[in-house]
C-alpha angles and dihedrals in degrees: 000000000000116000091213136018118281092243089057092051090049092050093048092051091047090051092050092049091050091049090048091054092050091051094048090052091047092049089054087058095055095098090048091048094051093047092048095047091050093049089054092043090055093047108041122171128198127242116302091002097081092123097134091041091053091048090050092049091049093048090053093047090051090051089052092049092243115145118226143180126216117240116200113322101312107018124103128194116198117203125202118179119199117239094226095073136258124346141127123338117226126188126210117197119211114177117214111187131103136214133256092246134117117253109233098169094105088212121149088246096048118141114288089202115081113233095014124098139165088226096151102053099256088132088060090047093052093046090050091047090053090047092049090048092053095044093048093047089052092056100032093122088065099062141046128223130042135285121205120191114199109206089196129197129210103026090144092064098035094245107104104069089050089058091055093046093046093046093072088222094112097041089110097058118115095201144346141216143185139191122212122194110236125203094195093063123069124244110273093038126110123185125200132147138165124258129024116358106156129035126237122253128214122169122207135190119199120196119196118194118195137156123272125229141154110286087234090063103037095156087074093060140058106229112225093181095057089045092053092049090051089051093052091052095042092052090062089069092065098078092033096051112014105042125072107258088230090060124078123226143148134212109183134174114203103170139037127172123177143152137016106231141016094247100041124090104240114257096189139027133180128196129188125196148139141232124214129193140161097219133051089233095055092045093055091048091051092051092050094045094050090051094045096046097044093048091049093051092049092051092049089054094046093246132134117246135209130173131187123192129203117198103215102166142340118230115282105241113181119217102244095220092051090047088058090048092048092050090052095048097049092044087066093057119101107235093040107100102162132035113196109209095178126039140143117285117244127237086206111102132224123191088220080096089079091069089056098055095093102005134057118252147151137225123202138184124230115204111239104172126105104141143015091274092057095042101074114120125258112275092024116129090237097048113141138149139226099255094210088083091068097084090038089056092050090052089051093050095046095044093051092047093050091047091054093046096046 
């Protein structure tokens, strides 16, 4: 007696055959993916200056026969239309910028540009995005709908996704997704869960203007240094006394400059810091509280106050239903042995969040560690990946896209 209807058995076998075909095609791209990733790693470019990277991407897409549009000065939007007619439009984000950081890997493909390094894995994301574009274009007659691949600049400074959203060129997408390599996860592991996964990031600069005087006659001055110091301490009460203990948030000050000489009451002081949160509501509260408290302390100390905010990224909040779909899609990929459905949220931000403001989407992590050399943390000068994951990543991207378009 059959344990399931015949049509179910047929569909499962058909699905397995399709997945096998995708993986075979992705595996054949492995040499190309490694070569591409190493080229990008050797030639990193900083945020909003990815001119050569963009030209390289566009040259590759042209060789594949994949049409594209330029977004801003260094963004590229590949567009692949399925041959079976209209349907959903899915966006894949692949970030392309590098970091201002030396490359200390001593690998043959180490950065050739002093002070610049793909130490976050964006070279891998770009290579996988190109591999996915080629593979999908080769099989475009087998699916309906449209795939857009955003080769996005300036993720590291939270400016690139905003360009794509503001351009109007992705207004027609139904949903988006992204994969980020992760050196804290072993090769063969994929992590994706619904709800918040990455914190927001807002950067603030506070300028305090006082009145200088000789330290022997402090009553004649308004001390900007003391005021700034009091602000640093006062801001620490926000998370401790204004945020629900069950919530998670950060208010951090990383920089304080003040004064000109040991015996002069400081006339000026500047602070730089950041706030992090996992919800839009907590993010808004933190911003209001920092401004309110800093202004109040300045007024008490008879100093003038200015604050500038930079919106780097909103929190990344995965659509629960799409997280389930992503878990299902990657679990079918040979090379993925474990799918983590629950894991700790990250205080690190990603401007992929900007694609999620008005549309559903999902963000997953692909394990890239298999040795000490591939286990250094992101933004570390020795960061590297196990390159065997590149074709696995392409299989994950293609399978998820086809699942969403089916």
